[in-house]
C-alpha positions as CSV (number, residue, x, y, z in Angstrom):
1,M,-2.0,48.0,-63.9
2,I,-0.4,51.9,-63.6
3,R,-1.4,54.5,-60.6
4,I,0.1,57.6,-60.3
5,K,-0.8,59.5,-56.6
6,G,0.2,63.1,-56.1
7,L,2.9,63.6,-59.1
8,T,4.2,67.3,-59.3
9,K,7.4,68.9,-60.6
10,R,8.9,72.0,-60.7
11,F,11.3,73.7,-62.5
12,G,12.4,76.7,-60.4
13,T,8.8,78.6,-59.2
14,N,6.8,77.1,-62.2
15,T,5.0,74.0,-61.5
16,V,4.5,72.0,-64.6
17,L,3.1,68.9,-63.1
18,D,0.0,70.0,-60.3
19,N,-0.8,67.3,-58.1
20,L,-1.8,64.6,-60.4
21,D,-3.7,61.4,-60.1
22,L,-4.3,58.9,-62.6
23,E,-4.9,55.2,-63.1
24,V,-4.6,53.1,-66.5
25,R,-5.9,49.5,-67.0
26,E,-3.9,46.7,-68.1
27,G,-3.9,47.3,-72.5
28,E,-5.7,50.8,-72.1
29,R,-4.3,53.6,-74.6
30,V,-4.6,56.6,-73.0
31,V,-3.6,59.7,-75.1
32,I,-3.1,63.2,-73.6
33,I,-3.8,66.2,-75.7
34,G,-3.2,70.1,-74.6
35,P,-1.9,73.1,-75.6
36,S,2.1,73.1,-75.4
37,G,3.9,73.7,-72.6
38,T,1.4,72.8,-70.6
39,G,3.1,69.6,-69.2
40,K,2.4,67.1,-71.5
41,S,5.7,65.6,-72.3
42,T,7.1,66.1,-68.8
43,L,4.6,64.1,-67.4
44,L,5.7,61.3,-69.5
45,R,9.6,61.8,-68.7
46,T,8.6,61.6,-65.0
47,L,7.1,58.5,-65.0
48,N,10.2,56.8,-66.0
49,F,12.7,59.4,-64.1
50,L,14.1,60.8,-67.2
51,E,12.8,63.7,-65.3
52,K,13.1,63.3,-61.2
53,P,9.4,64.4,-60.2
54,D,9.4,66.2,-57.1
55,E,6.6,64.7,-55.4
56,G,4.4,61.9,-55.5
57,V,3.8,58.1,-55.9
58,I,4.3,56.1,-59.1
59,R,3.1,52.5,-60.0
60,I,3.8,50.5,-62.8
61,G,3.4,47.0,-63.0
62,D,4.3,45.7,-59.8
63,V,7.2,48.3,-59.1
64,E,6.1,51.5,-56.6
65,V,8.1,54.2,-56.4
66,D,7.8,57.5,-53.6
67,A,9.4,60.4,-55.8
68,A,10.5,62.1,-52.9
69,N,13.0,59.5,-51.7
70,A,13.6,57.2,-54.6
71,S,16.6,55.1,-55.0
72,R,18.9,54.7,-58.2
73,K,17.8,51.2,-57.6
74,E,14.1,51.9,-57.5
75,Q,14.3,54.6,-60.5
76,L,15.8,52.0,-62.5
77,A,13.4,49.3,-61.7
78,L,10.5,51.7,-62.6
79,R,12.3,52.4,-65.9
80,R,12.5,48.9,-66.9
81,Q,8.6,48.7,-66.5
82,T,8.2,51.5,-69.8
83,S,9.9,51.6,-73.2
84,F,9.9,55.3,-74.8
85,V,9.4,56.8,-78.5
86,F,10.6,59.8,-78.4
87,Q,10.2,62.8,-80.9
88,N,13.6,63.0,-81.9
89,Y,14.2,59.4,-82.5
90,A,17.5,59.1,-80.0
91,L,18.8,56.6,-82.2
92,F,22.5,55.7,-81.3
93,A,24.3,56.9,-84.5
94,N,27.0,54.7,-84.6
95,K,25.0,51.7,-84.5
96,T,22.5,50.1,-87.6
97,A,19.1,49.8,-87.3
98,I,19.3,45.9,-86.2
99,E,22.1,47.2,-83.4
100,N,19.7,49.9,-82.2
101,I,16.9,47.7,-81.7
102,A,19.1,44.9,-80.4
103,E,20.6,47.1,-77.8
104,G,18.5,47.1,-74.9
105,L,17.6,43.4,-75.3
106,T,21.4,42.5,-74.4
107,T,22.3,45.6,-71.9
108,V,19.1,45.4,-69.9
109,R,17.6,42.0,-70.1
110,G,20.8,40.2,-70.3
111,W,20.3,38.0,-73.5
112,D,23.1,37.2,-75.9
113,R,23.3,38.7,-78.8
114,E,22.2,35.9,-81.3
115,K,19.4,36.0,-79.6
116,A,18.5,39.5,-79.7
117,F,19.5,39.9,-83.4
118,A,17.0,37.1,-84.2
119,K,14.8,39.1,-82.2
120,A,15.5,42.3,-84.1
121,R,15.3,41.0,-87.3
122,E,11.8,39.9,-86.7
123,I,10.8,43.2,-85.3
124,L,12.3,45.0,-88.4
125,G,10.0,42.8,-90.9
126,T,6.7,43.6,-88.6
127,I,8.0,47.5,-88.8
128,G,8.7,47.3,-92.6
129,L,12.2,47.8,-92.4
130,A,13.7,44.0,-93.1
131,D,16.0,45.3,-95.6
132,K,17.5,48.1,-93.7
133,E,18.7,46.2,-90.8
134,A,22.5,47.3,-92.1
135,S,21.5,51.1,-92.5
136,Y,22.6,53.3,-90.1
137,P,20.5,56.2,-89.2
138,S,21.8,58.7,-91.4
139,A,21.0,56.7,-94.2
140,L,17.8,56.3,-93.0
141,S,14.6,58.8,-93.8
142,G,13.0,60.5,-90.6
143,G,9.9,58.1,-91.2
144,Q,12.4,55.2,-90.9
145,Q,14.4,56.4,-88.2
146,Q,11.2,57.0,-86.2
147,R,10.0,53.5,-87.2
148,V,13.3,52.3,-85.7
149,G,12.4,53.7,-82.7
150,I,9.1,52.4,-82.1
151,G,10.8,48.8,-83.0
152,R,13.1,49.4,-80.6
153,A,10.5,50.2,-77.4
154,M,8.4,46.6,-79.3
155,A,11.4,45.0,-78.7
156,S,11.7,45.8,-75.1
157,Q,8.2,44.0,-74.0
158,A,7.8,46.4,-71.3
159,P,4.3,46.8,-69.6
160,L,4.2,50.5,-70.6
161,M,4.7,52.0,-73.7
162,L,5.5,55.6,-73.5
163,I,5.1,57.8,-76.5
164,D,6.0,61.6,-76.8
165,E,4.8,63.5,-80.1
166,P,6.1,60.9,-82.0
167,T,5.5,62.8,-85.6
168,S,6.4,66.2,-84.6
169,A,10.2,66.2,-86.1
170,L,9.1,64.1,-89.0
171,D,8.4,66.1,-92.2
172,P,4.8,65.7,-93.7
173,E,5.5,63.0,-96.0
174,W,6.4,60.5,-93.3
175,I,3.8,61.5,-91.0
176,D,1.2,58.7,-92.4
177,E,3.6,56.0,-92.3
178,V,4.7,56.4,-88.5
179,L,1.2,56.9,-87.0
180,Q,-0.2,53.7,-89.3
181,L,2.7,51.8,-87.4
182,L,1.7,52.9,-84.1
183,K,-2.1,52.0,-84.6
184,K,-0.7,48.5,-85.6
185,V,0.7,48.6,-82.6
186,A,-2.0,49.7,-80.4
187,D,-4.3,47.1,-81.9
188,E,-2.6,44.3,-80.2
189,R,-3.6,46.0,-76.8
190,Q,-0.5,47.4,-75.7
191,T,-0.9,49.6,-72.5
192,M,0.0,53.2,-74.0
193,L,0.6,56.6,-72.7
194,V,1.0,59.1,-75.7
195,V,1.3,62.5,-76.1
196,T,0.3,63.8,-79.5
197,H,-1.0,66.9,-81.4
198,E,-2.5,64.7,-84.0
199,M,-6.2,64.7,-83.7
200,Q,-7.1,62.2,-85.7
201,F,-5.1,59.7,-84.4
202,A,-6.1,60.3,-80.7
203,R,-9.7,59.8,-82.3
204,D,-8.6,56.0,-83.9
205,I,-6.4,54.9,-81.0
206,A,-7.8,56.2,-77.8
207,D,-9.5,54.2,-75.1
208,R,-9.5,57.6,-73.3
209,V,-8.4,61.2,-73.6
210,I,-7.0,63.5,-71.4
211,F,-7.1,67.4,-71.7
212,M,-4.0,68.7,-70.0
213,D,-3.8,72.5,-69.3
214,G,-1.6,74.1,-66.6
215,G,-0.4,71.3,-65.4
216,K,-3.6,69.6,-65.0
217,F,-5.9,67.4,-65.9
218,V,-8.7,69.5,-66.9
219,E,-11.4,66.8,-68.7
220,Q,-11.0,63.4,-69.9
221,G,-13.2,60.6,-71.0
222,P,-13.5,58.4,-74.6
223,P,-12.7,60.2,-77.5
224,E,-16.4,60.0,-79.0
225,Q,-17.0,62.3,-75.9
226,I,-14.6,64.6,-76.0
227,F,-14.1,65.7,-79.6
228,T,-18.0,66.0,-80.1
229,D,-19.3,67.1,-76.6
230,P,-16.8,68.4,-74.6
231,K,-17.3,70.2,-71.2
232,D,-14.7,72.5,-70.4
233,P,-14.3,76.2,-71.9
234,R,-10.6,75.4,-72.3
235,M,-11.3,72.0,-74.2
236,R,-13.8,73.6,-76.6
237,A,-11.5,76.6,-76.9
238,F,-8.7,74.3,-77.5
239,L,-10.6,72.1,-80.7
240,R,-11.3,75.1,-82.4
241,K,-7.8,75.8,-82.9
242,V,-6.9,72.2,-83.6
243,L,-9.7,71.0,-85.6
């Protein structure tokens, strides 16, 4: 479903993503781990052109884009193949919970307001916030805001869900509720590419774990192998610090 070939991203003279290749099957949950500053979040952001890659070919679903000469139209077509759960929620402060979830349905998919709000209301029930549909982000806890962000991603029904460190901005008391919701979404076999520092969460949801370091994929495999019998010394050193 997803194929990446030769993906490269530089910031000045610093190569953040170094000629990456990746294939992901439909319904596969892939979790990316590694030290901070090694390119994990940049990888997600380049896949939907929040950051423009310098080189490489990206195919998601039936949309393929050559990064070196991608038109604006091609970039938008690729972006529509993805939904994104951000570290910092990225909700519209002037819109209620139900409006935040319905926004993409009306503006991107062209649904009428009544249909979009009916779907958003259904999702609010799924994420446990049926009583918060009229609440603005400022009236919601961090965990509730992130659940709305996940609900917005669910509403898009995009083939690929990109999830970027979904608990990094949360106070400790809200982390578990967000992880439980993401596990629920993962159980529906939504294709996911997830960056996280939560190792138990990675164990629980991943079909495959990829360890990144220095802008490269260093080691990958099923979680039971990665976490119990890592081969690369950098992987072993990383796990000693985080487990």
